[in-house]
N, CA, C and O of each residue as an XYZ file, in Angstrom:
264
protein
N     215.222     62.080      9.039
C     215.642     60.771      8.652
C     217.241     60.669      8.920
O     217.971     61.660      8.941
N     217.645     59.457      9.103
C     219.015     59.181      9.336
C     219.758     58.813      8.269
O     219.262     57.951      7.544
N     220.995     59.316      7.941
C     221.758     58.940      6.756
C     222.553     57.576      7.197
O     223.047     57.447      8.317
N     222.610     56.642      6.240
C     223.403     55.449      6.619
C     224.902     55.678      6.461
O     225.708     55.193      7.256
N     225.221     56.346      5.533
C     226.583     56.559      5.158
C     226.893     57.889      4.641
O     226.101     58.366      3.827
N     227.829     58.503      4.955
C     228.256     59.942      4.326
C     229.664     59.848      3.892
O     230.521     59.537      4.719
N     229.981     60.097      2.636
C     231.373     59.887      2.060
C     231.662     61.337      1.405
O     230.799     61.951      0.778
N     232.800     61.750      1.594
C     233.408     62.950      1.085
C     234.694     62.618      0.356
O     235.572     61.981      0.937
N     234.834     63.016     -0.868
C     235.922     62.649     -1.693
C     236.305     63.878     -2.636
O     235.402     64.647     -2.968
N     237.473     64.069     -3.034
C     237.940     64.964     -3.915
C     237.562     64.714     -5.443
O     237.869     63.643     -5.966
N     236.984     65.575     -6.060
C     236.645     65.379     -7.456
C     237.444     66.086     -8.291
O     237.094     67.239     -8.542
N     238.488     65.642     -8.806
C     239.535     66.213     -9.509
C     239.009     66.806    -10.814
O     239.495     67.859    -11.225
N     238.121     66.235    -11.426
C     237.412     66.741    -12.651
C     236.708     68.087    -12.488
O     236.661     68.905    -13.407
N     236.171     68.283    -11.306
C     235.460     69.534    -11.077
C     236.131     70.405    -10.087
O     235.675     71.492     -9.734
N     237.353     69.826     -9.606
C     238.151     70.687     -8.692
C     237.392     71.022     -7.523
O     237.415     72.199     -7.163
N     236.726     70.191     -6.873
C     235.841     70.548     -5.593
C     235.438     69.185     -4.851
O     235.643     68.123     -5.439
N     234.953     69.192     -3.761
C     234.540     68.211     -2.970
C     233.272     67.564     -3.410
O     232.325     68.282     -3.731
N     233.173     66.211     -3.454
C     231.958     65.577     -3.722
C     231.438     64.844     -2.418
O     232.128     64.045     -1.785
N     230.255     65.175     -2.116
C     229.508     64.582     -0.904
C     228.578     63.649     -1.379
O     227.768     63.996     -2.239
N     228.589     62.287     -0.842
C     227.515     61.356     -1.229
C     226.872     61.024      0.236
O     227.539     60.756      1.235
N     225.548     61.089      0.174
C     224.731     60.782      1.292
C     223.949     59.650      0.989
O     223.105     59.767      0.101
N     224.094     58.492      1.619
C     223.301     57.348      1.388
C     222.315     57.085      2.459
O     222.727     57.087      3.619
N     221.095     56.863      2.223
C     220.082     56.377      3.241
C     219.225     55.386      2.513
O     218.426     55.698      1.630
N     219.457     54.108      2.968
C     218.819     52.985      2.075
C     219.198     52.983      0.839
O     220.398     53.025      0.571
N     218.179     52.929     -0.193
C     218.446     52.796     -1.557
C     218.782     54.212     -2.093
O     219.344     54.328     -3.183
N     218.451     55.281     -1.352
C     218.889     56.646     -1.975
C     220.101     57.079     -1.872
O     220.731     56.829     -0.845
N     220.636     57.764     -2.837
C     221.916     58.322     -2.933
C     221.892     59.724     -3.447
O     221.469     59.989     -4.573
N     222.367     60.655     -2.584
C     222.325     62.031     -2.982
C     223.770     62.522     -3.118
O     224.646     62.355     -2.269
N     223.901     63.118     -4.240
C     225.350     63.669     -4.490
C     225.305     65.217     -4.534
O     224.450     65.834     -5.170
N     226.197     65.741     -3.880
C     226.307     67.298     -3.773
C     227.846     67.678     -3.905
O     228.717     66.947     -3.433
N     228.103     68.744     -4.507
C     229.475     69.249     -4.720
C     229.563     70.336     -3.622
O     228.583     71.031     -3.354
N     230.713     70.467     -3.011
C     231.075     71.317     -1.970
C     232.180     72.201     -2.439
O     233.231     71.656     -2.776
N     232.069     73.531     -2.504
C     233.207     74.396     -3.069
C     234.037     74.793     -2.068
O     233.880     75.909     -1.574
N     234.936     74.029     -1.669
C     235.937     74.371     -0.683
C     237.401     73.917     -1.386
O     237.488     73.040     -2.245
N     238.376     74.583     -0.922
C     239.692     74.292     -1.538
C     240.085     72.878     -1.101
O     239.606     72.421     -0.063
N     240.894     72.202     -1.811
C     241.444     70.882     -1.639
C     242.140     70.811     -0.201
O     241.993     69.854      0.560
N     242.813     71.790      0.043
C     243.686     71.833      1.314
C     242.839     72.184      2.476
O     243.440     72.316      3.542
N     241.451     72.376      2.473
C     240.681     72.720      3.572
C     240.934     71.909      4.863
O     241.117     70.696      4.762
N     240.953     72.486      6.017
C     241.211     71.717      7.215
C     240.107     70.787      7.572
O     239.060     70.915      6.937
N     240.177     69.897      8.462
C     239.261     68.823      8.706
C     237.939     69.433      9.364
O     236.808     69.029      9.093
N     238.221     70.422     10.231
C     236.987     71.041     10.826
C     236.127     71.823      9.787
O     234.898     71.758      9.818
N     236.747     72.501      8.944
C     235.868     73.316      7.861
C     235.161     72.318      7.028
O     234.028     72.577      6.624
N     235.808     71.061      6.703
C     235.155     70.009      5.854
C     234.025     69.426      6.618
O     232.945     69.216      6.067
N     234.236     69.160      7.865
C     233.118     68.374      8.681
C     231.885     69.300      8.872
O     230.733     68.876      8.782
N     232.224     70.682      9.161
C     231.180     71.659      9.284
C     230.345     71.651      8.053
O     229.128     71.502      8.170
N     230.935     71.810      6.795
C     230.184     71.956      5.667
C     229.513     70.579      5.315
O     228.429     70.622      4.733
N     230.024     69.461      5.596
C     229.299     68.175      5.370
C     228.146     68.096      6.288
O     227.143     67.537      5.845
N     228.115     68.574      7.527
C     227.062     68.528      8.464
C     225.992     69.557      8.044
O     224.808     69.238      8.161
N     226.275     70.571      7.642
C     225.426     71.534      7.099
C     224.707     71.056      5.870
O     223.504     71.292      5.755
N     225.363     70.403      4.948
C     224.780     69.954      3.711
C     223.881     68.809      3.915
O     222.868     68.705      3.223
N     224.239     67.777      4.987
C     223.353     66.818      5.254
C     222.103     67.177      5.927
O     221.045     66.571      5.755
N     222.272     68.251      6.751
C     221.145     68.786      7.436
C     220.155     69.555      6.369
O     218.935     69.520      6.525
N     220.728     70.203      5.351
C     219.964     70.956      4.386
C     219.189     69.929      3.558
O     218.165     70.321      3.000
N     219.579     68.630      3.418
C     218.935     67.615      2.633
C     217.954     66.951      3.531
O     217.300     65.995      3.114
N     217.815     67.404      4.737
C     216.789     66.782      5.677
C     217.268     65.569      6.475
O     216.464     64.975      7.194
N     218.566     65.166      6.380
C     219.040     64.067      7.139
C     219.733     64.507      8.379
O     220.048     65.676      8.603
N     219.972     63.411      9.239
C     220.844     63.517     10.345
C     221.961     62.564     10.197
O     221.747     61.562      9.515
N     223.147     62.732     10.747
C     224.229     61.851     10.562
C     224.988     61.629     11.815
O     225.179     62.543     12.617
N     225.412     60.450     11.987
C     226.405     59.992     12.999
C     227.664     60.611     12.529
O     227.981     60.447     11.350
N     228.451     61.338     13.356
C     229.763     61.864     12.903
C     230.678     60.729     12.686
O     231.662     60.910     11.968
N     230.477     59.648     13.194
C     231.340     58.576     12.877
C     231.045     57.961     11.527
O     231.862     57.224     10.976
N     229.940     58.250     11.028
C     229.621     57.532      9.635
C     230.380     58.318      8.506
O     230.367     57.873      7.358
N     230.998     59.404      8.794
C     231.634     60.183      7.793
C     232.954     59.388      7.219
O     233.883     59.109      7.977
N     232.968     59.062      5.891
C     234.129     58.422      5.397
C     234.781     59.547      4.378
O     234.169     60.153      3.499
N     236.149     59.670      4.714
C     236.819     60.504      3.697
C     237.724     59.786      2.703
O     238.508     58.928      3.110
N     237.644     60.101      1.445
C     238.524     59.382      0.556
C     239.385     60.414     -0.149
O     240.229     60.056     -0.970
């Protein structure tokens, strides 16, 4: 299945990254334990793996970072 939107944002309350995968009406939230200062490639690799682990494919351009 294809993810419509993938959003990555820093969750200050939990001190880790929050990943939201949206596919139609379904929204999956996963926390990613990487440092706040992680480089872009490390974050992108972690996001792509998490999305694949959930059974989705993503367009790299659909990643939104907040």
